[in-house]
C-alpha positions as CSV (number, residue, x, y, z in Angstrom):
1,M,-22.8,-3.6,14.8
2,R,-24.7,-6.6,13.0
3,V,-21.4,-8.7,13.2
4,V,-21.2,-8.2,17.1
5,V,-24.9,-9.3,17.4
6,A,-24.3,-12.4,15.0
7,L,-21.3,-13.4,17.0
8,L,-23.1,-12.9,20.4
9,S,-26.0,-15.0,19.2
10,I,-23.9,-17.7,17.9
11,I,-21.8,-17.9,21.4
12,L,-25.0,-17.7,23.5
13,A,-26.8,-20.3,21.3
14,N,-24.0,-22.6,21.6
15,A,-23.3,-22.0,25.4
16,S,-24.2,-24.5,28.1
17,G,-26.4,-23.3,30.8
18,T,-23.6,-23.0,33.1
19,L,-21.7,-20.8,30.9
20,R,-24.7,-18.6,30.4
21,E,-25.2,-18.3,34.0
22,R,-21.8,-17.4,34.5
23,L,-21.8,-14.6,31.7
24,F,-24.8,-12.8,33.3
25,C,-24.7,-13.6,37.0
26,D,-20.9,-14.3,37.8
27,S,-19.6,-10.5,38.2
28,Q,-16.1,-11.6,37.2
29,Y,-17.3,-13.3,34.1
30,N,-19.7,-10.4,33.5
31,L,-17.0,-8.1,33.4
32,L,-14.7,-9.9,31.2
33,F,-17.8,-10.5,28.9
34,K,-18.7,-6.9,28.6
35,F,-15.0,-6.2,28.1
36,V,-15.0,-8.4,25.1
37,I,-18.2,-7.2,23.9
38,L,-16.7,-3.6,23.8
39,A,-13.7,-4.7,22.0
40,I,-15.4,-6.4,19.3
41,A,-18.0,-3.4,19.2
42,E,-15.0,-0.9,18.8
43,M,-13.3,-3.1,16.2
44,T,-16.6,-2.9,14.3
45,I,-17.1,0.8,14.3
46,S,-13.5,1.4,13.6
47,F,-13.8,-0.5,10.2
48,N,-17.4,0.5,9.3
49,G,-17.1,3.8,10.7
50,D,-13.7,4.7,8.7
51,K,-12.3,6.2,11.8
52,S,-9.3,3.7,12.2
53,W,-9.6,1.9,8.7
54,K,-7.0,4.5,7.2
55,N,-4.4,4.1,9.8
56,L,-4.4,0.3,8.9
57,M,-3.9,0.9,5.1
58,A,-1.3,3.3,3.7
59,D,-2.3,6.2,1.3
60,L,0.1,6.3,-1.7
61,T,-1.7,8.9,-3.8
62,G,0.9,11.4,-5.1
63,T,4.4,11.5,-6.9
64,W,7.1,9.2,-6.1
65,L,10.7,8.8,-7.4
66,G,12.3,5.8,-7.3
67,T,15.1,3.4,-8.7
68,Y,15.0,0.0,-9.7
69,W,18.1,-2.1,-10.4
70,Q,18.2,-4.7,-13.4
71,Q,21.5,-6.7,-13.6
72,G,23.1,-4.2,-11.2
73,I,22.3,-1.2,-13.4
74,P,20.1,1.5,-11.6
75,S,17.4,3.2,-13.6
76,R,15.3,6.2,-12.2
77,F,11.6,6.7,-12.7
78,E,8.8,8.7,-11.6
79,A,5.5,7.0,-10.4
80,V,2.2,8.7,-9.8
81,F,-0.1,6.7,-7.9
82,V,-3.5,7.1,-7.4
83,Q,-5.1,5.2,-4.8
84,S,-9.0,4.5,-4.1
85,G,-9.8,2.1,-1.2
86,N,-7.0,-0.5,-1.9
87,T,-7.1,-0.1,-5.5
88,L,-4.2,1.3,-7.2
89,S,-3.6,2.8,-10.5
90,G,-1.4,5.4,-12.3
91,S,1.7,5.9,-14.3
92,I,5.2,5.5,-14.3
93,L,8.0,7.3,-16.6
94,D,11.4,5.6,-16.8
95,D,14.5,7.7,-17.0
96,N,15.5,5.5,-20.0
97,Y,14.8,4.1,-23.4
98,L,11.5,2.3,-22.0
99,G,9.5,5.3,-21.4
100,E,6.0,5.5,-19.9
101,A,4.2,2.9,-18.4
102,R,0.5,2.2,-16.9
103,L,0.2,0.7,-13.7
104,S,-2.5,-1.1,-11.7
105,G,-2.5,-3.1,-8.6
106,E,-3.6,-3.0,-4.9
107,V,-2.3,-1.9,-1.6
108,M,-3.1,-4.1,1.6
109,G,-2.3,-2.6,4.6
110,R,1.4,-1.9,4.4
111,S,2.0,-4.2,1.4
112,I,1.8,-3.1,-2.3
113,S,1.7,-5.1,-5.4
114,F,1.2,-3.8,-8.9
115,T,1.8,-4.7,-12.6
116,K,3.7,-2.1,-14.9
117,S,2.7,-2.3,-18.6
118,Y,4.9,0.0,-20.9
119,L,2.9,1.7,-23.4
120,I,5.1,1.3,-26.7
121,T,8.5,-0.5,-25.8
122,S,8.0,-3.9,-24.1
123,P,5.3,-6.1,-24.4
124,A,6.4,-8.1,-21.2
125,P,4.5,-6.7,-17.9
126,V,6.5,-6.3,-15.0
127,K,5.1,-7.7,-11.5
128,Y,6.4,-5.4,-8.5
129,I,5.7,-6.2,-4.6
130,G,6.7,-3.9,-1.7
131,R,6.4,-3.1,1.9
132,I,5.6,0.6,2.7
133,S,7.2,2.2,5.5
134,E,5.2,3.5,8.6
135,T,5.8,7.1,7.6
136,E,4.2,6.2,4.3
137,D,7.1,8.3,2.4
138,Y,9.2,5.1,1.7
139,I,8.6,1.8,-0.3
140,Q,11.2,-0.9,-1.2
141,G,10.7,-4.2,-2.7
142,Q,11.2,-6.5,-5.6
143,W,10.2,-6.7,-9.2
144,R,9.9,-9.5,-11.7
145,I,9.6,-10.1,-15.4
146,G,8.2,-13.7,-16.0
147,I,10.3,-16.3,-14.5
148,G,13.6,-14.9,-15.5
149,D,14.7,-11.2,-14.9
150,S,14.2,-9.8,-11.4
151,G,15.7,-7.2,-9.1
152,S,14.8,-4.8,-6.3
153,W,13.4,-1.4,-6.2
154,E,12.7,1.3,-3.8
155,A,10.8,4.8,-4.1
156,R,10.5,7.9,-2.1
157,R,7.4,10.2,-2.0
158,S,8.2,13.5,-3.6
159,G,6.7,16.6,-4.7
160,E,9.3,17.0,-7.3
161,T,8.9,15.3,-10.7
162,L,11.6,13.6,-12.8
163,M,11.3,16.1,-15.6
164,A,12.1,19.0,-13.2
165,D,15.3,16.8,-12.0
166,L,16.5,16.0,-15.5
167,Q,16.3,19.7,-16.3
168,T,18.3,20.7,-13.5
169,R,20.9,18.2,-14.4
170,I,21.2,19.3,-17.8
171,Q,21.5,23.0,-16.8
172,Q,24.1,21.7,-14.6
173,Q,26.2,20.0,-17.5
174,V,25.7,22.9,-20.1
175,P,28.2,25.6,-19.6
176,S,26.7,29.1,-19.5
177,I,27.7,31.7,-22.3
178,K,29.2,34.9,-21.2
179,G,28.7,37.7,-23.4
C-alpha cells in the first residue's frame, strides 16, 4: 500500500492545477482515477499479500523424470527439485556413468535456470534453462557445458523414482525360474 501512496504523491505533486481539478472534480476523470487507484492497490495487495504471487511463479518442488540429448543420444535422469520462493536447489541422478549431481538455480515466472554440478565424475558444470508449462507438470529447454557442448532437455513431474523404473526394467529383462 505504501507503493500506491508514493505513486499518488508523485503524480499529484507533478500534476498541473488543471489536472488536479479534473481528477477530483470532473466525474469522468474522477471515476477513471479511482479505477486506476483500485487496480494499483489490487496489484500491490496481490504481490504483498501472497494471494496471486504463487500464480505468477511455478512451484517445481518434487520429483521429475526427464531426458537430455547429447550428440543425439538420449540420457534419462531423475531430478528432485526443492523450491523456496524463486530459489531452486536439489539433486539429479543420471541414468548413465555420470551419476549424481547437485543443482542450484532459480525460477522466475515460467522460466527455470540452474547449474548442475556432478559430485564425482565431471568437474564441468552444466547450465540448464527452460520453460515451464502452464500446468506445471512439464519443462523443456536447453543445456550447455562451456561454449562447446549443448543440447535439449525435457522433464515431467512424477511420483515415481528412477530407481523404481530401473528395477521394473531389470525384472522385465530377467527370465523367471520355474521350479
